[in-house]
BAZAFI-638748 format. One record per residue (C-alpha): residue number from 1; y, x, z. Coordinates in Angstrom, 3 decimals. Layout:
% residues N
<r><pos>NUM</pos><north>Y</north><east>X</east><up>Z</up></r>
...
END
This chain:
% residues 77
<r><pos>1</pos><north>211.209</north><east>-186.771</east><up>-3.424</up></r>
<r><pos>2</pos><north>209.423</north><east>-184.199</east><up>-5.576</up></r>
<r><pos>3</pos><north>209.682</north><east>-180.457</east><up>-5.117</up></r>
<r><pos>4</pos><north>208.255</north><east>-177.978</east><up>-7.586</up></r>
<r><pos>5</pos><north>207.789</north><east>-174.419</east><up>-6.377</up></r>
<r><pos>6</pos><north>206.407</north><east>-171.367</east><up>-8.135</up></r>
<r><pos>7</pos><north>204.599</north><east>-168.712</east><up>-6.153</up></r>
<r><pos>8</pos><north>204.232</north><east>-165.140</east><up>-7.396</up></r>
<r><pos>9</pos><north>201.542</north><east>-163.145</east><up>-5.643</up></r>
<r><pos>10</pos><north>199.618</north><east>-160.755</east><up>-7.888</up></r>
<r><pos>11</pos><north>197.538</north><east>-159.205</east><up>-5.116</up></r>
<r><pos>12</pos><north>196.731</north><east>-162.426</east><up>-3.294</up></r>
<r><pos>13</pos><north>195.642</north><east>-164.328</east><up>-6.386</up></r>
<r><pos>14</pos><north>193.649</north><east>-161.421</east><up>-7.836</up></r>
<r><pos>15</pos><north>191.978</north><east>-160.560</east><up>-4.526</up></r>
<r><pos>16</pos><north>191.007</north><east>-164.201</east><up>-3.930</up></r>
<r><pos>17</pos><north>189.451</north><east>-164.575</east><up>-7.381</up></r>
<r><pos>18</pos><north>187.663</north><east>-161.238</east><up>-6.991</up></r>
<r><pos>19</pos><north>186.295</north><east>-162.266</east><up>-3.580</up></r>
<r><pos>20</pos><north>184.929</north><east>-165.536</east><up>-4.961</up></r>
<r><pos>21</pos><north>183.272</north><east>-163.738</east><up>-7.874</up></r>
<r><pos>22</pos><north>181.679</north><east>-161.243</east><up>-5.444</up></r>
<r><pos>23</pos><north>180.355</north><east>-164.121</east><up>-3.327</up></r>
<r><pos>24</pos><north>178.661</north><east>-165.649</east><up>-6.358</up></r>
<r><pos>25</pos><north>176.946</north><east>-162.442</east><up>-7.478</up></r>
<r><pos>26</pos><north>173.146</north><east>-162.196</east><up>-7.385</up></r>
<r><pos>27</pos><north>171.595</north><east>-159.858</east><up>-4.825</up></r>
<r><pos>28</pos><north>169.457</north><east>-156.790</east><up>-5.508</up></r>
<r><pos>29</pos><north>171.248</north><east>-155.462</east><up>-8.587</up></r>
<r><pos>30</pos><north>171.712</north><east>-151.782</east><up>-9.284</up></r>
<r><pos>31</pos><north>175.292</north><east>-150.512</east><up>-9.510</up></r>
<r><pos>32</pos><north>175.491</north><east>-150.583</east><up>-13.322</up></r>
<r><pos>33</pos><north>174.062</north><east>-154.086</east><up>-13.558</up></r>
<r><pos>34</pos><north>176.336</north><east>-155.318</east><up>-10.780</up></r>
<r><pos>35</pos><north>179.409</north><east>-153.818</east><up>-12.444</up></r>
<r><pos>36</pos><north>178.610</north><east>-155.306</east><up>-15.849</up></r>
<r><pos>37</pos><north>177.889</north><east>-158.779</east><up>-14.493</up></r>
<r><pos>38</pos><north>180.900</north><east>-158.640</east><up>-12.180</up></r>
<r><pos>39</pos><north>183.299</north><east>-157.740</east><up>-15.004</up></r>
<r><pos>40</pos><north>181.872</north><east>-160.473</east><up>-17.203</up></r>
<r><pos>41</pos><north>182.281</north><east>-163.063</east><up>-14.454</up></r>
<r><pos>42</pos><north>185.832</north><east>-161.930</east><up>-13.690</up></r>
<r><pos>43</pos><north>186.777</north><east>-162.406</east><up>-17.356</up></r>
<r><pos>44</pos><north>185.146</north><east>-165.830</east><up>-17.338</up></r>
<r><pos>45</pos><north>186.959</north><east>-166.818</east><up>-14.140</up></r>
<r><pos>46</pos><north>190.366</north><east>-165.766</east><up>-15.517</up></r>
<r><pos>47</pos><north>189.681</north><east>-167.586</east><up>-18.787</up></r>
<r><pos>48</pos><north>189.089</north><east>-170.784</east><up>-16.806</up></r>
<r><pos>49</pos><north>191.956</north><east>-170.269</east><up>-14.331</up></r>
<r><pos>50</pos><north>194.520</north><east>-169.467</east><up>-17.027</up></r>
<r><pos>51</pos><north>195.142</north><east>-173.209</east><up>-17.256</up></r>
<r><pos>52</pos><north>196.901</north><east>-173.076</east><up>-13.862</up></r>
<r><pos>53</pos><north>197.638</north><east>-169.383</east><up>-13.192</up></r>
<r><pos>54</pos><north>200.060</north><east>-167.591</east><up>-15.485</up></r>
<r><pos>55</pos><north>199.769</north><east>-163.801</east><up>-15.921</up></r>
<r><pos>56</pos><north>197.146</north><east>-163.766</east><up>-13.144</up></r>
<r><pos>57</pos><north>199.894</north><east>-164.118</east><up>-10.536</up></r>
<r><pos>58</pos><north>202.129</north><east>-167.239</east><up>-10.946</up></r>
<r><pos>59</pos><north>201.104</north><east>-170.640</east><up>-9.565</up></r>
<r><pos>60</pos><north>203.350</north><east>-173.724</east><up>-9.567</up></r>
<r><pos>61</pos><north>202.778</north><east>-176.486</east><up>-7.040</up></r>
<r><pos>62</pos><north>204.450</north><east>-179.891</east><up>-7.111</up></r>
<r><pos>63</pos><north>204.918</north><east>-181.642</east><up>-3.778</up></r>
<r><pos>64</pos><north>205.643</north><east>-185.358</east><up>-3.647</up></r>
<r><pos>65</pos><north>206.925</north><east>-186.084</east><up>-0.163</up></r>
<r><pos>66</pos><north>207.060</north><east>-189.840</east><up>-0.780</up></r>
<r><pos>67</pos><north>203.403</north><east>-190.035</east><up>-1.807</up></r>
<r><pos>68</pos><north>202.307</north><east>-187.262</east><up>0.577</up></r>
<r><pos>69</pos><north>200.607</north><east>-185.305</east><up>-2.202</up></r>
<r><pos>70</pos><north>200.581</north><east>-181.830</east><up>-3.677</up></r>
<r><pos>71</pos><north>199.161</north><east>-180.725</east><up>-7.010</up></r>
<r><pos>72</pos><north>198.830</north><east>-177.472</east><up>-8.892</up></r>
<r><pos>73</pos><north>200.696</north><east>-177.743</east><up>-12.193</up></r>
<r><pos>74</pos><north>199.390</north><east>-176.422</east><up>-15.474</up></r>
<r><pos>75</pos><north>200.829</north><east>-173.072</east><up>-16.428</up></r>
<r><pos>76</pos><north>203.303</north><east>-172.953</east><up>-19.302</up></r>
<r><pos>77</pos><north>201.764</north><east>-171.892</east><up>-22.580</up></r>
END
C-alpha cells in the first residue's frame, strides 16, 4: 500500500539547509566576505531544492509498504 504524507516544518527545513551551507563554507573569510558568499550559497541551495521543497517548508514523502521504499516527491509547481 502507498501512503503519501506532507510535512510542514519551516524552521527545521530552513535550519537544516542553513547548517549544510555553513559546513561547506571556506575558512578564513572576513565577516563581509563570509556573509556575501553565505547568502549566495543559500540562494543557490534553495534554487536547487525548490524541486522537492515548496515554500521552503513543505516536503511530501511517498511510502510504499509493499516495496519497502520511501521517496521524496517533487513539489507542485
